[in-house]
N, C-alpha and C positions, 0 to 999 in steps of 0.2 A: 332849490330850483336853479337851473342853469340856463344860460342863453348863449348865443354866439353871434359874432359880428362877421360879416362877409364883405370883402372887397372884390368887386367883379368888374370886368370890362363891359362896355355897352353891348358887346356882342354876346353877353352872358357867358363869359369865360372866367371861371373862378381864378383869382390870383393868390389870395391868401385869406385865412380865417383865423380867428382867435376864439377859443372857448373860455368863457368866464362865468363867474357867479352872477346870478340874476340882478343882484343889487349893485353890481360894479358900475362905476361912473362911465358913461359912454365916451366922453371926451378923453378921459384917461386911457381907455382902451384904444381909441383911435390913434393916440400918440405912440402906441406900441407897434403899430403896423410899420413895415419896412417900405414905405411909400416910394419905391423905385418906379415911378410912372413917367410917361413921356411928358415933356414940357407942354403946358397948356391943358393938361388933364383937368377934369372937373370931378370932384367927389361930392355926391349927393347923400344927404342923410336927413333925419328928422330933426326937430327942434332940440333934441337932447345933445346935438353936436354943436351947439351955439357957444363958440369960444372965439371972440373977436381977435384976441391976441394971436392965437394959433392960426386963424385964417390969414392974418396979415403976414405971419412968418412964412407960411406955405407960399403965399402969393409972391412975396419979395425974394425969398431964398431960391425957390425952385419953380416958380411960375405955375403952381398948382392951385386950383380954386376950390374952396370948400363952400358948398351951397347947402345950408341947413333948410 
């Protein structure tokens, strides 16, 4: 079984997607995205994206907010 993760803009414009195995860890897949987003962007995800260290890195390094 496979699943995919999709990164979109709020105006529903696809930016990038990754096709992966269903059992793949969501946080690990998120880290594979090429997050070239405008400063102050917010990434929303479900509770599977709960990685406090990565949230802090995104916020401090590129001012992107991860909201699980």
